[in-house]
MDAnalysis code that builds the backbone (N, CA, C; Angstrom):
import MDAnalysis as mda
import numpy as np

u = mda.Universe.empty(183, n_residues=61, atom_resindex=np.repeat(np.arange(61), 3), trajectory=True)
u.add_TopologyAttr("name", ["N", "CA", "C"] * 61)
u.add_TopologyAttr("resid", np.arange(1, 62))
u.add_TopologyAttr("resname", ["MET", "ALA", "LYS", "ASN", "GLY", "PRO", "GLU", "PRO", "ASN", "THR", "GLU", "VAL", "VAL", "VAL", "GLU", "THR", "ASP", "ASN", "TYR", "LEU", "VAL", "TRP", "LYS", "ALA", "ASN", "GLU", "PRO", "ASP", "GLY", "GLU", "THR", "THR", "PHE", "HIS", "LEU", "GLU", "LEU", "ASN", "ASN", "VAL", "THR", "LEU", "HIS", "PHE", "PHE", "GLN", "GLU", "GLU", "TRP", "ASP", "GLU", "PHE", "LEU", "ARG", "LEU", "ALA", "GLY", "LEU", "LEU", "LEU", "GLU"])
u.atoms.positions = np.array([
    [97.987, 72.219, 93.423],
    [98.338, 72.934, 94.630],
    [99.223, 74.122, 94.244],
    [98.892, 75.306, 94.769],
    [99.644, 76.517, 94.456],
    [100.980, 76.520, 95.177],
    [101.989, 76.997, 94.486],
    [103.323, 77.102, 95.072],
    [103.460, 78.477, 95.727],
    [103.779, 78.509, 97.001],
    [103.908, 79.766, 97.723],
    [105.372, 80.156, 97.806],
    [105.694, 81.345, 97.279],
    [107.042, 81.874, 97.373],
    [107.169, 82.763, 98.593],
    [108.346, 83.319, 98.800],
    [108.532, 84.225, 99.939],
    [107.655, 85.475, 99.796],
    [107.157, 85.947, 100.887],
    [106.309, 87.138, 100.912],
    [107.190, 88.382, 101.021],
    [106.744, 89.508, 100.444],
    [107.509, 90.751, 100.594],
    [107.415, 91.283, 102.020],
    [108.423, 92.005, 102.430],
    [108.430, 92.678, 103.724],
    [107.808, 94.053, 103.502],
    [106.675, 94.342, 104.140],
    [105.967, 95.605, 103.905],
    [106.084, 96.531, 105.114],
    [105.966, 97.834, 104.819],
    [106.085, 98.844, 105.868],
    [105.257, 100.058, 105.468],
    [104.467, 100.583, 106.398],
    [103.720, 101.817, 106.154],
    [104.706, 102.974, 106.236],
    [104.745, 103.809, 105.197],
    [105.635, 104.960, 105.168],
    [104.965, 106.138, 105.855],
    [103.718, 106.428, 105.466],
    [102.953, 107.527, 106.056],
    [101.475, 107.296, 105.752],
    [100.614, 107.779, 106.659],
    [99.176, 107.670, 106.403],
    [98.434, 108.811, 107.068],
    [97.295, 109.134, 106.460],
    [96.356, 110.104, 107.024],
    [95.024, 109.378, 107.160],
    [93.968, 110.129, 107.447],
    [92.659, 109.497, 107.572],
    [92.197, 108.860, 106.260],
    [92.599, 109.438, 105.115],
    [92.092, 108.967, 103.828],
    [93.147, 108.407, 102.882],
    [94.420, 108.631, 103.159],
    [95.474, 108.244, 102.233],
    [96.549, 107.428, 102.937],
    [97.240, 106.617, 102.145],
    [98.251, 105.727, 102.707],
    [99.357, 105.520, 101.694],
    [100.604, 105.560, 102.163],
    [101.752, 105.171, 101.355],
    [102.442, 104.042, 102.093],
    [102.663, 102.934, 101.378],
    [103.393, 101.826, 101.973],
    [104.395, 101.303, 100.962],
    [105.418, 100.649, 101.473],
    [106.423, 100.102, 100.570],
    [106.596, 98.624, 100.846],
    [107.040, 97.936, 99.822],
    [107.276, 96.499, 99.926],
    [108.688, 96.209, 99.439],
    [109.460, 95.562, 100.273],
    [110.765, 95.059, 99.875],
    [110.527, 93.649, 99.354],
    [110.558, 93.535, 98.039],
    [110.228, 92.280, 97.369],
    [111.347, 91.254, 97.537],
    [111.022, 89.965, 97.483],
    [112.037, 88.916, 97.627],
    [113.143, 88.991, 96.568],
    [112.846, 89.584, 95.406],
    [113.864, 89.684, 94.354],
    [114.787, 90.884, 94.534],
    [114.622, 91.626, 95.639],
    [115.470, 92.772, 95.927],
    [114.903, 94.107, 95.480],
    [113.833, 94.098, 94.706],
    [113.192, 95.333, 94.235],
    [112.358, 95.929, 95.361],
    [112.337, 97.248, 95.450],
    [111.454, 97.941, 96.386],
    [110.353, 98.602, 95.585],
    [109.111, 98.394, 95.988],
    [107.974, 99.029, 95.333],
    [107.236, 99.892, 96.348],
    [106.641, 100.970, 95.841],
    [105.876, 101.888, 96.672],
    [104.438, 101.881, 96.193],
    [103.511, 102.030, 97.126],
    [102.087, 101.936, 96.831],
    [101.392, 103.127, 97.481],
    [100.735, 103.934, 96.648],
    [100.039, 105.128, 97.088],
    [98.550, 104.862, 96.978],
    [97.868, 104.771, 98.113],
    [96.429, 104.496, 98.142],
    [95.678, 105.798, 98.376],
    [94.855, 106.159, 97.394],
    [94.038, 107.376, 97.442],
    [92.573, 106.953, 97.358],
    [91.960, 106.784, 98.510],
    [90.598, 106.254, 98.584],
    [90.524, 104.919, 97.849],
    [89.796, 104.830, 96.728],
    [89.636, 103.543, 96.055],
    [90.597, 103.361, 94.873],
    [91.636, 104.199, 94.780],
    [92.639, 104.089, 93.721],
    [93.994, 103.814, 94.356],
    [94.705, 102.842, 93.823],
    [96.065, 102.558, 94.288],
    [97.019, 102.683, 93.117],
    [98.080, 103.477, 93.308],
    [99.130, 103.626, 92.317],
    [100.346, 102.846, 92.793],
    [100.950, 102.087, 91.892],
    [102.104, 101.258, 92.220],
    [103.328, 101.812, 91.504],
    [104.443, 101.955, 92.209],
    [105.663, 102.530, 91.656],
    [106.864, 101.635, 91.959],
    [107.738, 101.476, 90.974],
    [109.062, 100.932, 91.251],
    [109.900, 102.086, 91.809],
    [111.046, 101.781, 92.395],
    [111.865, 102.799, 93.057],
    [112.148, 103.996, 92.157],
    [112.545, 103.767, 90.919],
    [112.882, 104.870, 90.013],
    [111.657, 105.737, 89.721],
    [110.512, 105.102, 89.568],
    [109.269, 105.837, 89.326],
    [108.877, 106.650, 90.561],
    [109.062, 106.067, 91.739],
    [108.734, 106.741, 92.991],
    [109.595, 107.992, 93.158],
    [110.889, 107.861, 92.867],
    [111.796, 109.003, 92.973],
    [111.351, 110.132, 92.044],
    [110.941, 109.791, 90.829],
    [110.469, 110.804, 89.883],
    [109.161, 111.422, 90.359],
    [108.258, 110.607, 90.910],
    [106.994, 111.122, 91.442],
    [107.251, 112.116, 92.570],
    [108.194, 111.812, 93.447],
    [108.517, 112.727, 94.540],
    [109.086, 114.040, 94.015],
    [109.896, 113.979, 92.955],
    [110.394, 115.214, 92.338],
    [109.228, 116.022, 91.774],
    [108.288, 115.352, 91.126],
    [107.113, 116.021, 90.579],
    [106.298, 116.674, 91.690],
    [106.048, 115.954, 92.765],
    [105.280, 116.506, 93.891],
    [106.014, 117.689, 94.500],
    [107.330, 117.614, 94.565],
    [108.111, 118.735, 95.092],
    [107.962, 119.984, 94.243],
    [107.858, 119.814, 92.928],
    [107.662, 120.966, 92.046],
    [106.320, 121.648, 92.304],
    [105.331, 120.888, 92.729],
    [104.031, 121.476, 93.058],
    [104.126, 122.399, 94.272],
    [105.073, 122.125, 95.139],
    [105.201, 122.883, 96.381],
    [106.081, 124.120, 96.242],
    [106.722, 124.277, 95.095],
    [107.595, 125.450, 94.893],
    [106.799, 126.694, 94.644],
])
């Protein structure tokens, strides 16, 4: 029998018709972000997400 632990608390951050960003507050206190681009999903820890946002911001300069 599988042991079920606590589930993460998830929240949609933003979405469009084709893309979705959601975050999960994990039971261990870590926050992860998930970027869904059609059939590809990228997973980020908080520090990685912060760096990704800085990178995306540089594209807009």
